[in-house]
C-alpha positions in Angstrom: -2.7 8.6 0.6 0.8 8.8 2.0 0.8 12.0 4.0 4.3 11.6 5.0 5.6 11.1 1.4 3.8 14.3 0.3 5.5 16.4 2.8 9.0 14.8 3.0 9.3 15.4 -0.8 8.3 19.2 -0.5 10.7 22.0 0.6 8.6 24.9 0.4 6.8 24.6 3.7 9.6 25.1 6.4 10.8 22.3 8.7 9.0 18.9 8.2 9.0 16.5 11.1 7.6 12.9 10.7 6.0 11.0 13.8 6.7 14.0 16.0 5.6 13.4 19.6 3.1 16.1 20.5 4.1 16.1 24.2 7.1 18.0 23.0 4.9 20.9 21.7 2.5 21.3 24.5 2.7 22.9 28.0 1.0 19.8 29.5 4.0 17.6 28.2 1.3 15.0 27.1 0.5 13.6 23.6 1.5 11.0 21.1 3.0 11.3 17.7 1.5 13.4 14.8 2.0 11.9 11.4 3.6 15.0 9.9 4.4 18.3 11.7 5.5 21.2 9.5 7.2 24.5 11.1 6.9 27.3 8.5 9.3 30.3 9.2 7.4 32.8 7.0 4.0 33.5 5.6 4.5 32.0 2.1 5.8 28.7 3.7 2.6 28.7 5.9 0.2 29.4 3.1 1.9 26.7 0.8 1.6 24.1 3.7 -2.1 24.9 4.1 -2.6 24.8 0.3 -0.9 21.4 0.0 -3.3 20.0 2.8 -6.5 21.5 1.3 -5.6 20.4 -2.3 -5.1 16.9 -1.0 -7.9 16.7 1.5 -5.5 16.2 4.3 -6.8 17.2 7.9 -4.5 19.7 9.5 -4.4 21.4 12.9 -2.9 24.7 13.7 -0.9 24.9 17.0 0.9 27.8 18.5 2.8 27.5 22.0 0.4 24.5 22.8 -0.5 26.2 26.1 -4.1 25.1 26.3 -4.0 21.8 24.4 -4.6 18.2 25.7 -3.5 15.8 22.8 -4.5 12.3 22.9 -2.0 9.5 23.9 -2.5 7.9 20.4 -1.4 11.1 18.8 -3.0 12.9 15.8 -3.7 12.0 12.2 -2.8 14.3 9.3 -0.6 17.3 9.7 0.1 19.8 12.7 1.2 23.3 11.4 3.1 24.8 14.3 3.2 28.5 14.2 6.4 29.1 16.4 8.6 31.9 17.1 10.3 31.3 13.7 7.2 33.1 12.4 7.2 35.8 15.1 8.6 38.9 13.9 7.7 42.0 16.1 8.0 45.7 14.9 7.3 48.8 16.9 6.4 52.3 15.3 5.4 55.0 17.9 2.5 53.5 20.0 1.8 50.8 17.4 3.2 47.3 17.7 2.9 44.9 14.9 3.5 41.0 15.5 3.3 37.8 13.5 1.3 35.1 14.9 4.1 33.1 16.3 5.4 35.7 18.6 5.0 34.8 22.3 2.9 37.1 24.4 5.5 37.4 26.9 8.1 38.5 24.4 5.6 41.0 22.8 4.9 42.6 26.4 8.6 42.9 27.0 9.0 44.9 23.8 6.1 47.0 24.8 8.0 47.7 28.0 11.2 48.3 26.4 9.4 51.1 24.5 7.5 52.5 27.5 4.3 51.4 26.0 1.4 50.7 28.4 -1.8 48.5 27.8 -0.2 45.1 27.5 0.9 44.5 31.2 -2.0 42.0 31.7 -0.4 39.6 29.0 3.1 39.7 30.4 2.8 36.2 32.0 0.4 34.5 29.6 2.2 31.6 28.1 0.6 31.5 24.7 1.5 33.0 21.2 -0.3 36.0 19.5 -2.2 33.7 17.2 -3.7 31.7 20.1 -4.3 34.7 22.1 -6.4 36.2 19.3 -8.3 33.1 18.7 -9.6 32.8 22.3 -9.3 36.6 23.2 -6.8 35.7 25.9 -7.0 37.8 28.9 -5.9 38.1 32.6 -6.1 40.6 35.5 -8.8 42.8 34.0 -7.3 43.0 30.5 -8.0 41.2 27.2 -6.6 41.2 23.7 -9.8 43.0 22.5 -8.8 46.0 24.4 -5.6 46.7 22.6 -5.9 44.9 19.1 -6.9 47.3 16.1 -6.2 44.9 13.0 -5.9 41.3 12.6 -4.6 39.6 9.4 -5.9 36.2 8.6 -6.1 33.5 6.0 -9.6 32.3 5.3 -11.0 29.0 4.2 -10.7 30.1 0.6 -7.1 30.8 0.9 -7.6 34.6 0.8 -5.6 37.0 3.2 -8.3 39.1 4.9 -7.7 42.1 7.3 -10.5 42.5 10.1 -10.9 45.5 12.4 -11.2 45.0 16.1 -15.2 45.1 15.7 -15.2 42.7 12.9 -13.3 40.2 15.1 -16.5 39.6 17.2 -14.3 39.3 20.4 -16.0 38.0 23.6 -15.1 36.0 26.6 -12.5 33.5 25.4 -14.0 33.6 21.8 -13.5 35.4 18.5 -14.4 34.7 15.0 -11.3 32.9 14.3 -12.3 29.4 15.4 -15.9 29.7 14.2 -14.8 30.3 10.7 -11.7 28.2 10.5 -9.5 31.4 10.0 -5.7 31.3 10.6 -4.2 34.4 12.2 -1.2 35.7 10.3 -0.5 38.8 12.3 -1.9 41.6 14.3 -1.6 45.3 14.8 -2.1 46.8 18.4 -2.4 50.3 19.8 -1.0 51.0 23.0 -0.2 54.2 24.9 3.0 56.0 25.9 3.7 55.5 29.6 6.5 55.5 32.2 8.8 52.7 32.0 9.1 52.2 35.7 5.6 52.2 36.3 5.0 49.6 33.5 7.8 47.6 34.8 6.5 47.7 38.3 2.9 46.6 37.1 4.4 43.6 35.2 6.4 42.5 38.2 3.4 42.8 40.4 1.2 40.6 38.1 4.1 38.1 37.7 4.3 38.0 41.5 0.6 37.4 41.8 0.5 34.8 39.1 3.5 32.8 40.5 2.1 32.8 44.0 -1.3 31.7 43.1 -0.8 29.3 40.2 1.0 26.0 40.1 3.7 27.2 37.5 6.2 24.6 38.6 4.2 21.8 37.1 3.2 21.1 33.5 -0.4 22.0 32.8 -2.7 23.6 30.1 -3.4 26.6 32.1 -6.9 27.1 33.5 -8.7 23.8 33.0 -12.3 25.1 33.0 -14.0 28.2 31.8 -15.4 30.5 34.4 -19.0 29.3 34.9 -21.4 32.2 35.1 -21.8 33.8 38.6 -19.0 31.2 40.0 -15.3 30.6 40.1 -14.4 27.2 38.9 -11.5 26.9 41.4 -13.7 27.8 44.2 -16.4 25.3 43.4 -13.8 22.6 42.9 -12.2 23.4 46.2 -15.6 23.7 48.1 -16.3 20.2 46.6 -13.4 18.7 48.5 -11.6 17.9 45.4 -8.3 19.9 46.3 -5.4 17.6 45.4 -7.4 14.6 44.2 -5.4 12.5 41.7 -6.0 10.0 38.9 -2.8 8.4 37.7 -0.3 11.3 37.6 -3.1 13.9 36.9 -3.9 16.0 39.9 -6.3 18.9 40.9 -3.5 21.4 42.0 -3.4 22.0 45.7 -2.2 25.5 44.9 -5.0 26.5 42.7 -7.9 24.1 42.3 -8.8 25.5 38.8 -5.6 23.8 37.4 -5.3 20.1 36.5 -1.5 19.4 36.6 0.7 16.8 35.2 2.6 15.8 38.5 4.8 13.1 36.8 3.9 11.0 33.7 0.2 11.8 33.3 -1.4 10.4 30.2 -4.1 12.3 28.2 -6.6 9.4 29.7 -5.5 10.4 33.2 -6.4 14.0 32.7 -9.6 13.3 30.9 -10.9 10.9 33.4 -9.9 13.5 36.3 -11.9 16.2 34.4 -14.9 14.0 34.2 -14.7 13.4 38.0 -14.5 16.8 38.8 -17.3 17.7 36.5 -19.7 15.2 38.0 -19.0 16.0 41.6 -19.5 19.8 40.9 -22.6 19.2 39.0 -24.0 16.9 41.7 -23.0 19.3 44.6 -23.9 22.7 43.0 -25.8 22.0 39.8 -23.1 23.9 37.7 -21.8 22.5 34.5 -18.1 23.0 34.3 -16.9 23.3 30.6 -13.3 22.7 29.8 -11.2 25.6 28.7 -8.7 22.9 27.4 -8.9 22.0 23.6 -8.9 18.1 23.8 -7.7 16.9 20.3 -6.3 13.7 18.7 -7.0 10.2 17.9 -9.9 8.5 20.0 
């Protein structure tokens, strides 16, 4: 089946890109070409793109801001549906914010600040989109998406639009029902509280300063490389294993924060995956702790 032909002749799915390099769409700046990328600008284009994939048994993968993805150097088969800021409307009504899934967390948190709404400060520096943040219950500095979200609007595997309450989302550490059930986040509603603009602004600046002083934000990466192992901190275990600054190719354990593997030049997916395996083995041998990647590793083998 000619996937490229199917999508290049269809005009109702948004922007269509053929053989698009995934390195242009991930924060790691790594990844070969995908056969077809579509970038919908509204809900109907998104639903139409998914419907075409499902009707033709075409594999598709949803990406947002690509902030926790490591894509194969050989790229990806099938279709990538990029839910970008083009599908990212944000509305504020009193203490309620509604946002489409392509809206960036940083942008939504700035809108909260503009309206003197508190509760979203923790997310002001998280580089992901709303859809990705809901999928993995993103969090930082003591806050998580589950603390503020009241409703999530999703497309299910049957092509039906379903709305879930906070409780129904089954949020827990870096997980929700989204991935388990193959749901696609369309938008969310969150309830914040009225606060003082200067206090909220001060908190956001404080967290931004904390993040920039501790994290290697001047290098491409996929964020925290490993999930927090129970009773430990991944970065601390890696550091105490003598792995600070270790390199494989152009992939490196950050000297600034050992919980991050960074791309310090032209790292390949293979470089990163090899370095991850080295880190996992050394930490396992030394501390008998299994480090599980927080990165999503996808694409052709």
